[in-house]
N, C-alpha and C positions, 0 to 999 in steps of 0.2 A: 577553445581551451577554457577550462573552468577558472574562476577567480581564485586567488590564493585564500586558503582558509583563514578565518579570524584568529588573531593571536589572543589567547585568554590566559592571564596570569594564573599559575597553579595547575594548569592543564596542558598536556602534550598532545598535539594532533597526531593521530596514527593512521587515519584512512579517510579517503573521500570516495563516496559512491556517486551514483547518478544525481542524487538529491541531497543525501545526508553526509555530514562530516562527523567523525568519531574522535573523541578525546579520552585520555586516561589521566588519573590524578598524578601529578608529579610528586616526587619524594617530599614528605612533610605535609602534603595535603591529605587530611584525614576525612575528607568528604563530610565535614560537619553540616548538619542540617537535613540529613536523611530522615525526615520525620515519619516516613512510611515503614521504616525498618530500624532494627538496632544497628549500632555501629559495627558490630562484629560481622553482620551480613554485608554491609557496605564495604568493609575492608577485605572481605573474602574475594572481592572482585567487582569493580564498578567501572562503568563507561558512561561518558556524557554523549548523548545523541543529539546532534544539532541539525534541524531541518532548515535548509537554505531556500532561497527563492528560485533555484535552478529548476528547469523543466526539461524532461527528456521525452523524445518521441522517435519512433522507428529506430531504436537502439543508438540514438545520438543525443548528447547533451547539447541543448540549444544555447546559442550565444546570448539570447535575450531572456532575462529573468522576468518572473511574474511577481510584482510587488506584493508583499505580505503573505505569499504562498506558504512559506515556512511556518509562520505563526498559525495560519489556518489549519495546516496539516497537523501540527502539534496539538493545538487546542481541541480539534475534532477527535484525534486519537485518544486524548485524555478523557474526553466525554464518553467515548465508546468503551474504554477500559472500565469505566464506572458502571455502564449498563451491563457489561459482561463479567459481573463480579463472581461468577462461578468458574471462570477460566483463569488460571494463574497467569500473571503477566510480569513483565520485566521492570516495571517502574519502581524505583526506590524513592525518588524525590523530584519535586519541581522547583526546589530552592537552588536556582542556578545563577551563575555570574551575570552581572548587568549587561555585559557585552552580547549575551544571547538570550536575554529575558523574553519569555513568551514563545520561544522557538526551540527550546531544549528541554531534555529530561535527563536526570541521572538514573541510570538503569543498571540492573544486574548484568554482569558479563556472562553470556550464555555460550555454550558450545552449539552453534547453529547447525541444524540439519541441512544437508545439501539439496534441498528441494523447496520449491515454491508451491504452496498448497492453494489450489483454486477450487472454489465452489461455484457452480453455475446453476441458476434457477431459470434462466432464459437463454435462448439460442442467439448468439451474435458473435462478432469478432472472429478470432482464429477458430473457435469452436464451430461456428457456422461453416467456415470454409472446409474444415475437416469433415463435417457431417455431409456437406454437398459432394465431397469426393468419395466417402466411404460408408456413409450411413451410420457412423459411430464417432465418438470422441474418446480418445485415449483407451480404445478397446471396448467402450461401453456402447452397446447397440441402442439406437433411438428409433422411435416410430417413424414411418414414412410420412411425407407430406408436411414436415415442419418448415417454417420460413424464418426469415430474419425477424427477431423479436418474439418468436413463439415462446410461450411459457411451458416449461417442461413439467411432466407429470409429477416428478419429485426432483429435488436438487441432486446434482451429481458431483462427485469429487474427481478432479482431473489435475493431477500434479504435473509439474514440469521440473526438469533439472536446472539448477542454477548455472548461469553463464557469467563470464567475466564482463566487466563494464565494456560496452561497445559490441558485445556479442549477443546473439539471439538465443533466448531460453528454448530448450527443446522439450516438447511434450513427451511424457513417459507414461507407461501403464502403472497401475497400482502394484502389480507384481514386481516390476522393475524398481519401484520405490522401496518396497519391502526388502528387496535384495540389498539395497544400499543402506537402509537404516535398521533392518530387523523387523520380524513379523509383529512383535508386541508394540514396538514404537510406531510402526506404520499404522496399526489399527487405532492406536491412541490419537495419532495425528489426524487421521481421517475423521474419527469421531468428533474431535474438537472443531475441526474445520467446518463440518456440516452443522454442528451445534451453533457456532458463531454465525454462519450464514442464516440459519433458520430463525435465530433470535433477532438478528439485525434486520432481516427482510420484513418481519412483522412490525418492528418498530418504525422502519422507514415507510412502509405502506400506510401506516396510521397517520403519517405526516405528509402524505401525498407524493411520496417518492418511491419508485420501483428500484430495488437493488437487483440488478440483472446478474451480476457476478462479482466476486471479490477474491483477492489474493492475500493470504496471510503467511507468516513465517514463524517457525517454532525452533526452540533450542532446548538443551538440557541444562537445568540449573544445578550445578554441582553442589551448591550449598544445601539445597533441599532435596535434590535427587528427583525432580519432577519435570515433565514436559511443560514448557513455559512459552506463552505467546510473546513474541518480540517484535522489533521494528515498529512499523506503523500499523494501524488497523482501521479499515472501513473509511478511508479518505477518498477524495476524488482522484488521487494518483493511483490507488490500489484497487479501485472499484469502478463499476459502471453504474452511475445513478441516472435514472430516467424520470422525466416528468410524468407522474401517474395519470394526470388529466389528459395527456396527449399521446399516451401509449397506444399503438396499434400494430399488430403483426403484419409483416410483408413489406416493411420499409425501414429505413434508418430512424432511430428514435431521438427526439430532442433530449440532450444530456446535460448533466451538471458536472462534467469532468473534463479532462484534457482532450477529449475527442474533438473539441472545437479547434484545438491547435493542429491535431492530426489532419482534420478535414481541410484546413487552410494549406498545410504543407503539400497535400496530395492534389490540390486544385491547380488549375492553369495559372491562377493569379500569383502563386508563389514562384513560378518558373523553375521549381526544383525537380530534377529528374530521379532523385532517390539514390544516385550513385556518388554524390559529392557531399561536401559539408552543407548542411541546411542553411538557408538564408536567415537574416535577422527577421524577427517578427514585427510587423507593422504595429504602430501604437494602438490602432483600433482593435486588433486581435488581442493584444496584451490587455487592454481595458476590459474587453468583453470576457476574456478568459478569467480574469480576476473577479469580475462580477458574478460569474457562474460558480466559482469556488465559494465566494461569500454567501451566495444564495443557498448553496447546498448546506453550508454550516448553519445558517440561520433557520432554514426549514427543518433540519434534523434536530438541532438542539433546542430551538425556541429562544435562543439568546441572540442579541444584536452583537455583531462582530465589531470589535474596537481594536484598531492597530495600536 
């Protein structure tokens, strides 16, 4: 069970996801300090997104937090939003209450689309399993002979339908996505997803990191009427980051993401059979996972992480 959300004066908690807690301004809170936008836009609808130290794996929220994970996710997302300045995003302000300093953003309230948008430049994970079964991913045929870690000829867009917390997202085809959101919105979402991946993949590669795949989410900004990037972007929770110096197709790749946690849970050492509540993470796994998150942040941004 997840810990109780932080009590924040002037803000009402409305939702807890796997990792994030959402708050809306209470009556009388005018969200002063939205330096990225005029107050009219802030009052049109704002939400404070707080990244916790919770970690999820295999559709479970684990009992053991990863220290500073929420701050790393937030600071890395903010850095990526700056690099992706051609893509509208939901950030209004980083002027947040002291209780959640460094781990929260005040954002536009978006009408989120019911899909998770995944771009893949390399073959791994669930995409690899589907390819091995069918020779395709989400209906997209791929060449024969690809293996774990193979680089694709060009990135592909493979959406999934959103599931409730604790349920597993289901892969859908592009046509099924457009049935849900409309043809024009679907084309815009795919275009933005592939642009984000292509831009970020080049930036990461220049810093010695391979961006194998990433998940992004979009919503409609009712104030401006445009498709807008929301949630997090290009973090170790939403992306697979590999060490470029150690990459080699045909085997699992050394990563800078929560694959470290997944690998331990699926090992004999954890004693977990996958059908029950996952066990507490050992201190060694917690420390090594935190170190990988910090390393990803520092390699990508060039900044030293400070809690």
